[in-house]
PAROFI-594654 format. One record per residue: x, y, z of N, C-alpha, C, O, CB in turn; chain; residue number from 1. Coordinates in steps of 0.001 Angstrom, whole numbers, always signed. Atoms other than C-alpha are relative to their C-alpha. Glycine has a CB too. Layout:
<recs>
{rec {X Y Z} {X Y Z} {X Y Z} {X Y Z} {X Y Z} A NUM}
...
</recs>
This chain:
<recs>
{rec {+838 -1169 +0} {+0 +0 +0} {+894 +1248 +0} {+1818 +1362 +804} {-959 -10 +1218} A 1}
{rec {-826 -1200 +95} {+1426 +3376 -1010} {-497 +1070 +958} {-1688 +1177 +1248} {+10 +538 -1435} A 2}
{rec {+322 -1080 -914} {+1552 +6303 +1335} {-635 +1154 -784} {-105 +1579 -1811} {+1269 +474 +761} A 3}
{rec {+669 -1115 +654} {-889 +9073 +389} {+731 +1294 +362} {+1047 +1540 +1526} {-1503 +71 +413} A 4}
{rec {-749 -1234 -179} {+847 +12398 -62} {-904 +1109 +516} {-2026 +1269 +35} {+658 +421 -1313} A 5}
{rec {+739 -1156 -482} {-323 +15424 +1902} {+128 +1133 -1007} {+1151 +1258 -1681} {+507 +442 +1392} A 6}
{rec {-21 -1094 +967} {-1217 +18482 -175} {+1089 +1020 +299} {+1585 +1674 -618} {-1344 +688 -30} A 7}
{rec {-991 -1010 -350} {+1243 +20662 +1737} {+1424 -414 -354} {+2331 +419 -367} {-83 +303 +1468} A 8}
{rec {-1337 +462 +365} {+4202 +18495 +730} {+299 +356 -1455} {-519 +87 -2334} {+130 -1525 +220} A 9}
{rec {-326 -331 +1390} {+5985 +19783 -2379} {+269 -1257 -817} {+735 -2268 -292} {+1215 +931 -58} A 10}
{rec {-247 +1112 +898} {+6205 +17495 -5364} {+1442 +99 -491} {+1791 +1044 -1197} {-1010 -2 -1194} A 11}
{rec {-1398 -84 +411} {+9890 +16704 -5896} {+179 -146 -1513} {+1214 +233 -2062} {+807 -1062 +714} A 12}
{rec {-78 +174 +1446} {+9140 +15835 -9517} {-710 +1113 -756} {-758 +1094 -1986} {-587 -1334 -391} A 13}
{rec {+763 -1077 +640} {+7119 +18990 -10193} {+896 +1049 -629} {+2118 +1049 -477} {-915 +658 +1007} A 14}
{rec {-698 -1097 +679} {+8060 +22010 -12200} {+536 +985 +1037} {-179 +1339 +1974} {-947 +724 -1005} A 15}
{rec {-532 -969 -961} {+10358 +24405 -10354} {-710 +1349 -139} {-1155 +1715 -1227} {+1521 +175 -199} A 16}
{rec {+690 -1282 +20} {+8857 +27761 -9415} {+754 +1030 -821} {+1984 +1069 -832} {-198 +511 +1411} A 17}
{rec {-598 -1091 +760} {+9446 +30707 -11677} {+293 +1190 +916} {+1068 +2079 +564} {-929 +426 -1153} A 18}
{rec {-169 -1105 -939} {+9275 +33006 -8637} {+1259 -213 +845} {+1195 -472 +2046} {-1245 +138 +908} A 19}
{rec {-1295 +124 -662} {+12946 +32785 -7792} {+319 +1323 +695} {-347 +2326 +437} {+1125 -386 -1021} A 20}
{rec {-398 -1270 -621} {+14670 +35398 -5600} {+358 +1071 -1042} {+127 +2258 -815} {+1191 -228 +934} A 21}
{rec {-339 -957 +1056} {+15927 +37008 -8830} {-1261 +610 -622} {-1299 +1804 -919} {+845 -685 -1087} A 22}
{rec {+1258 -478 +568} {+12382 +37265 -10211} {-669 +980 +954} {-1157 +2027 +529} {-941 -1178 -306} A 23}
{rec {+586 -888 -1014} {+11102 +38802 -6969} {+762 +1321 +30} {+158 +2387 +149} {+21 -671 +1404} A 24}
{rec {-826 -1206 +20} {+14013 +41259 -7065} {-351 +877 -1200} {-451 +2097 -1069} {+1493 -372 -31} A 25}
{rec {+364 -747 +1206} {+13111 +42264 -10644} {-1363 +673 +169} {-1548 +1823 -229} {-15 -934 -1227} A 26}
{rec {+1314 -593 -248} {+9487 +42809 -9636} {+131 +1229 +891} {-440 +2279 +599} {-948 -1030 +645} A 27}
{rec {-180 -1115 -931} {+10548 +45017 -6732} {+671 +1185 -687} {+286 +2332 -462} {+829 -443 +1211} A 28}
{rec {-670 -1070 +748} {+12886 +47001 -8999} {-988 +714 -921} {-1003 +1942 -1001} {+1178 -568 -821} A 29}
{rec {+986 -586 +904} {+10096 +47523 -11511} {-1009 +864 +745} {-1302 +1984 +326} {-724 -1093 -765} A 30}
{rec {+966 -771 -771} {+7594 +48642 -8899} {+636 +1260 +587} {-19 +2299 +669} {-591 -858 +1114} A 31}
{rec {-698 -1170 -539} {+10184 +50993 -7367} {+208 +1077 -1075} {+421 +2245 -750} {+1355 -421 +590} A 32}
{rec {-95 -966 +1099} {+10427 +52643 -10816} {-1382 +554 -371} {-1504 +1395 -1262} {+656 -657 -1231} A 33}
{rec {+1355 -479 +257} {+6656 +53195 -10750} {-748 -793 -1044} {-1785 -342 -1531} {+45 +1414 -417} A 34}
{rec {+655 +827 +1014} {+5754 +50397 -13169} {-1383 -439 +480} {-1618 -615 +1675} {+866 -1232 -336} A 35}
{rec {+1292 +634 -274} {+2175 +49152 -13372} {+248 -1493 +198} {+1353 -1978 -44} {-1033 +259 -1167} A 36}
{rec {-135 +1450 -156} {+1539 +45487 -12581} {+351 -625 -1350} {+1227 -1486 -1428} {-1311 -622 +570} A 37}
{rec {-291 +530 +1344} {+1492 +44768 -16347} {+1472 +162 -349} {+2132 -795 -753} {-866 +706 -1057} A 38}
{rec {-1380 -273 +391} {+4856 +46424 -16928} {+1016 -661 +921} {+2069 -1103 +461} {+238 +1485 -28} A 39}
{rec {-913 +669 -933} {+6486 +45021 -13783} {+100 -1490 -336} {+1178 -2077 -243} {-475 +192 +1464} A 40}
{rec {-18 +1419 +372} {+5489 +41506 -14877} {+783 -217 -1293} {+1515 -1199 -1419} {-1434 -531 -158} A 41}
{rec {-790 +91 +1232} {+6912 +42095 -18347} {+1477 +139 +335} {+2306 -618 -170} {-431 +1088 -1022} A 42}
{rec {-1381 -246 -429} {+10097 +43445 -16733} {+604 -1242 +664} {+1767 -1575 +437} {+51 +1195 +970} A 43}
{rec {-476 +1185 -722} {+10365 +40338 -14521} {-164 -1283 -816} {+254 -2353 -375} {-744 -136 +1318} A 44}
{rec {+208 +1135 +896} {+9390 +38023 -17414} {-889 -1085 +615} {-587 -2277 +561} {+1336 -597 -385} A 45}
{rec {+996 +927 -545} {+6391 +36477 -15664} {-1387 +449 -460} {-1554 +1559 -965} {+78 -61 +1567} A 46}
{rec {+1373 -371 +329} {+2652 +36430 -16275} {-630 +722 +1191} {-166 +599 +2325} {-835 -1253 -390} A 47}
{rec {+710 -661 -1093} {+246 +38567 -14269} {-593 -1041 +946} {-632 -824 +2157} {-1111 +924 -549} A 48}
{rec {+579 +1044 -846} {-1383 +35363 -13014} {+1043 -540 +976} {+733 -791 +2140} {-566 -1144 -864} A 49}
{rec {-1080 +455 -881} {+1973 +34190 -11627} {+220 +1004 +1114} {+397 +620 +2271} {+1307 -213 -793} A 50}
{rec {-165 -1062 -1000} {+2348 +37543 -9848} {-1118 -58 +1039} {-853 -47 +2241} {+22 +1386 -680} A 51}
{rec {+1126 +0 -937} {-1149 +37423 -8338} {-30 -1265 +854} {-394 -1210 +2028} {-1314 +140 -760} A 52}
{rec {-72 +1245 -776} {-731 +33788 -7284} {+1050 +132 +1092} {+830 -293 +2226} {+325 -1207 -916} A 53}
{rec {-1068 -217 -979} {+2525 +34725 -5553} {-469 +953 +1107} {-155 +754 +2281} {+1264 +565 -696} A 54}
{rec {+528 -950 -993} {+786 +37647 -3832} {-944 -687 +977} {-967 -353 +2162} {-729 +1156 -697} A 55}
{rec {+903 +749 -875} {-1835 +35255 -2471} {+769 -866 +989} {+356 -1021 +2139} {-940 -870 -829} A 56}
{rec {-787 +904 -841} {+843 +32918 -1091} {+888 +748 +991} {+1099 +285 +2111} {+855 -900 -869} A 57}
{rec {-948 -755 -827} {+3198 +35577 +315} {-693 +1191 +648} {-930 +2212 +2} {+1200 +476 -844} A 58}
{rec {+683 -1069 -729} {+1507 +37698 +2957} {+837 +1271 -11} {+2036 +1242 +270} {-294 -432 +1447} A 59}
{rec {-660 -1295 -22} {+2368 +41368 +2644} {+704 +397 -1281} {+1111 +1551 -1423} {+967 +19 +1085} A 60}
{rec {-729 -326 +1231} {+3957 +41165 -807} {-766 +1006 -860} {-160 +1907 -1439} {+270 -1273 -807} A 61}
{rec {+815 -922 +781} {+1071 +42952 -2536} {+104 +1414 +567} {+253 +2379 -183} {-1467 -464 -24} A 62}
{rec {-125 -1313 -638} {+1221 +45799 -1} {+1382 +599 -240} {+1507 +1802 -466} {-270 -109 +1506} A 63}
{rec {-1360 -467 +265} {+4995 +46035 -458} {+98 +553 -1419} {+684 +1615 -1630} {+1020 -1142 +204} A 64}
{rec {-53 -440 +1397} {+4582 +46325 -4239} {-739 +1313 -177} {-259 +2198 -886} {-595 -1067 -927} A 65}
{rec {+757 -1251 +95} {+1929 +49034 -3881} {+784 +1158 +624} {+753 +2277 +110} {-1373 -148 +692} A 66}
{rec {-831 -1019 -644} {+4234 +50948 -1525} {+1155 +391 -909} {+1453 +1575 -1065} {+533 -507 +1353} A 67}
{rec {-1126 -284 +892} {+7164 +50630 -3925} {-430 +834 -1202} {+340 +1666 -1682} {+637 -1303 -476} A 68}
{rec {+500 -755 +1155} {+5018 +52009 -6773} {-94 +1499 +297} {-86 +2311 -627} {-1372 -531 -422} A 69}
{rec {+143 -1407 -382} {+4693 +55285 -4828} {+1333 +733 +102} {+1354 +1955 +249} {-723 +98 +1318} A 70}
{rec {-1319 -626 -137} {+8448 +55921 -4665} {+265 +1119 -1000} {+750 +2175 -591} {+1059 -1040 -145} A 71}
{rec {-261 -1096 +940} {+8680 +57962 -7897} {-794 +1272 +329} {-284 +2379 +161} {-329 -451 -1413} A 72}
{rec {+794 -1162 -374} {+5857 +60242 -6731} {+644 +727 +1181} {+716 +1956 +1201} {-1438 -420 +346} A 73}
{rec {-658 -597 -1164} {+7615 +60806 -3422} {+1264 +732 -432} {+1534 +1836 +40} {+337 -1079 +1054} A 74}
{rec {-1211 -654 +506} {+10867 +61583 -5255} {-345 +1300 -721} {+341 +2308 -552} {+765 -943 -946} A 75}
{rec {+363 -1207 +743} {+9095 +64066 -7522} {-466 +1108 +946} {-186 +2282 +699} {-1100 -316 -1026} A 76}
{rec {+425 -993 -989} {+7512 +65822 -4529} {+1223 +627 +664} {+1257 +1836 +894} {-926 -644 +1066} A 77}
{rec {-1230 -531 -597} {+10963 +66162 -2963} {+711 +957 -953} {+1224 +1990 -523} {+942 -1147 +387} A 78}
{rec {-635 -874 +994} {+12343 +67659 -6198} {-765 +1323 -107} {-159 +2393 -166} {+63 -702 -1386} A 79}
{rec {+821 -1219 +69} {+9436 +70122 -6399} {+250 +869 +1224} {+442 +2078 +1099} {-1507 -352 -108} A 80}
{rec {-225 -762 -1231} {+9910 +71145 -2764} {+1385 +636 +23} {+1547 +1758 +501} {-175 -900 +1219} A 81}
{rec {-1353 -557 +63} {+13639 +71628 -3316} {+17 +1224 -910} {+609 +2248 -570} {+1009 -1062 -503} A 82}
{rec {+60 -1125 +933} {+12945 +73868 -6319} {-731 +1186 +621} {-312 +2332 +459} {-692 -422 -1303} A 83}
{rec {+740 -1076 -668} {+10385 +75856 -4322} {+861 +672 +1062} {+870 +1899 +1171} {-1290 -545 +634} A 84}
{rec {-867 -547 -1047} {+12835 +76276 -1430} {+1148 +823 -569} {+1669 +1714 +102} {+556 -1124 +853} A 85}
{rec {-1083 -734 +646} {+15462 +77538 -3881} {-519 +1220 -762} {+259 +1938 -1392} {+761 -918 -947} A 86}
{rec {+573 -1184 +625} {+13053 +80178 -5211} {-249 -115 -1488} {-283 +903 -2179} {+877 +1142 +239} A 87}
{rec {+262 +200 +1428} {+12368 +78669 -8639} {-1407 +514 -326} {-2399 -98 +69} {+146 -1511 -393} A 88}
{rec {+1273 -659 +278} {+9606 +80961 -9963} {-905 -854 -888} {-2105 -951 -628} {+246 +1347 -658} A 89}
{rec {+847 +795 +896} {+8406 +78697 -12786} {-600 -1201 +728} {-1753 -1557 +489} {+808 -476 -1218} A 90}
{rec {+544 +1104 -794} {+8030 +75773 -10384} {-1063 +511 +958} {-2075 -155 +1174} {+1118 -716 +778} A 91}
{rec {+979 -581 -922} {+6206 +78030 -7932} {-1326 +261 -722} {-2395 -29 -185} {+546 +1314 +613} A 92}
{rec {+1219 -247 +779} {+3734 +79089 -10661} {-705 -1319 -329} {-1916 -1461 -155} {+335 +767 -1304} A 93}
{rec {+543 +1312 +359} {+3272 +75510 -11825} {-696 -645 +1204} {-1803 -1171 +1084} {+1122 -922 -527} A 94}
{rec {+543 +612 -1220} {+2689 +74300 -8253} {-1289 +707 +426} {-2274 +53 +770} {+1043 +51 +1146} A 95}
{rec {+1185 -758 -410} {+223 +77093 -7441} {-1181 -286 -924} {-2314 -413 -459} {+305 +1505 +14} A 96}
{rec {+1072 +294 +954} {-1775 +76410 -10626} {-657 -1339 +278} {-1852 -1505 +36} {+539 +17 -1416} A 97}
{rec {+546 +1338 -241} {-2220 +72786 -9608} {-561 -172 +1402} {-1583 -833 +1584} {+1062 -1035 -240} A 98}
{rec {+454 +171 -1385} {-2585 +73022 -5844} {-1011 +1049 +419} {-1835 +780 +1294} {+1178 +39 +938} A 99}
{rec {+945 -1066 -315} {-4510 +76317 -5697} {-860 +313 -1202} {-924 +1460 -1645} {+733 +1257 +467} A 100}
{rec {+753 -136 +1250} {-6794 +75741 -8686} {-1018 +1140 +35} {-1153 +1887 -934} {-709 -1297 -310} A 101}
{rec {+1034 -1037 -74} {-9557 +78046 -7467} {+573 +1396 -168} {-70 +2266 -755} {-736 -90 +1322} A 102}
{rec {-589 -1331 +26} {-7205 +80991 -7157} {+989 +223 -1137} {+1066 +1325 -1681} {+679 +261 +1291} A 103}
{rec {-1115 -195 +924} {-4328 +80357 -9591} {-103 -715 -1342} {+715 -464 -2227} {+1227 -430 +655} A 104}
{rec {+75 +772 +1238} {-5480 +77993 -12349} {-283 +890 -1201} {-1017 +1872 -1097} {-1072 -1071 +112} A 105}
{rec {+226 -726 +1240} {-5402 +79261 -15927} {-1260 -488 -710} {-1710 +143 -1666} {+1206 -142 -918} A 106}
{rec {+1193 +564 +617} {-8427 +77101 -16801} {-1094 -121 +1044} {-822 -392 +2213} {+301 -1374 -638} A 107}
{rec {+1151 +214 -855} {-11906 +76966 -15326} {-836 -1094 -631} {-1147 -1027 -1821} {-826 +1310 +199} A 108}
{rec {+811 +1089 +522} {-13918 +73784 -15707} {-1424 +150 +504} {-1657 +301 +1703} {+583 -1371 +405} A 109}
{rec {+1404 -125 -334} {-17697 +74015 -15795} {-728 -1218 -538} {-598 -1550 -1716} {-601 +1311 -569} A 110}
{rec {+763 +1165 +433} {-19946 +70970 -15920} {-1446 +420 -227} {-2072 +1021 +646} {+89 -1152 +1046} A 111}
{rec {+1379 -324 +358} {-23289 +71395 -17671} {-756 -1310 -156} {-343 -2177 -925} {-72 +860 -1315} A 112}
{rec {+837 +1210 +47} {-25985 +68725 -17151} {+772 -1249 +416} {+356 -2358 +82} {-565 -194 -1406} A 113}
{rec {-757 +1147 -480} {-23368 +66473 -15550} {+739 -770 -1064} {+1366 -1784 -755} {-896 -912 +693} A 114}
{rec {-666 +769 +1047} {-22010 +65379 -18919} {+958 +830 -853} {+2023 +342 -1232} {-1028 -631 -885} A 115}
{rec {-812 -832 +875} {-20593 +68260 -20946} {+948 +852 +832} {+523 +1512 +1780} {-890 +891 -890} A 116}
{rec {-984 -803 -701} {-17397 +69903 -19756} {+558 +1044 -952} {+1036 +717 -2038} {+1128 -883 +575} A 117}
{rec {-529 -1090 +804} {-16373 +73288 -21098} {+1213 +570 +707} {+1170 +823 +1911} {-1072 +1097 -244} A 118}
{rec {-1201 -591 -574} {-12884 +74652 -20550} {+143 +1404 -546} {+160 +1612 -1759} {+1264 -853 -312} A 119}
{rec {-108 -1394 +381} {-12533 +78403 -20584} {+1340 +519 +523} {+1652 +358 +1703} {-1204 +841 +558} A 120}
{rec {-1261 -595 -412} {-9159 +80123 -20505} {-323 +1317 +699} {-999 +2184 +145} {+965 +218 -1225} A 121}
{rec {+210 -1231 -759} {-9194 +82801 -17815} {+1017 +1044 -444} {+2209 +758 -555} {+112 -261 +1528} A 122}
{rec {-923 -1066 +376} {-7727 +86097 -18881} {+34 +1124 +1035} {+541 +2214 +768} {-383 +562 -1357} A 123}
{rec {+15 -1010 -1055} {-8254 +87952 -15608} {+1209 -84 +929} {+1245 +578 +1967} {-1260 -133 +807} A 124}
{rec {-1178 +160 -857} {-4886 +86903 -14189} {+1114 +882 -482} {+2194 +892 +108} {+462 -1456 +39} A 125}
</recs>
């Protein structure tokens, strides 16, 4: 009588995992560059299904990848703040137009009937 194998035991004759430490490293590098899941998987040479399966098995990996994706935004905010602190006028204008839209934006957006959007260039600035 043969011994029945438990599901948790790995199959020694099975296909080796594609999620090697090198593959995981490539995924992390891609996400740290701000890649989408699609692009990070292409970068790491795996399918999206392989990525999602790995995320299900490895607790916290999905959250880590989402955190890494935010790194470029954080870097860009630091660069903007540095330029503002150094008195860069063009960056200051650009920042004010985006963060203080009501007061500094060059465009006004008006929604009519909830579907049509008209953009009007303000000339009162």
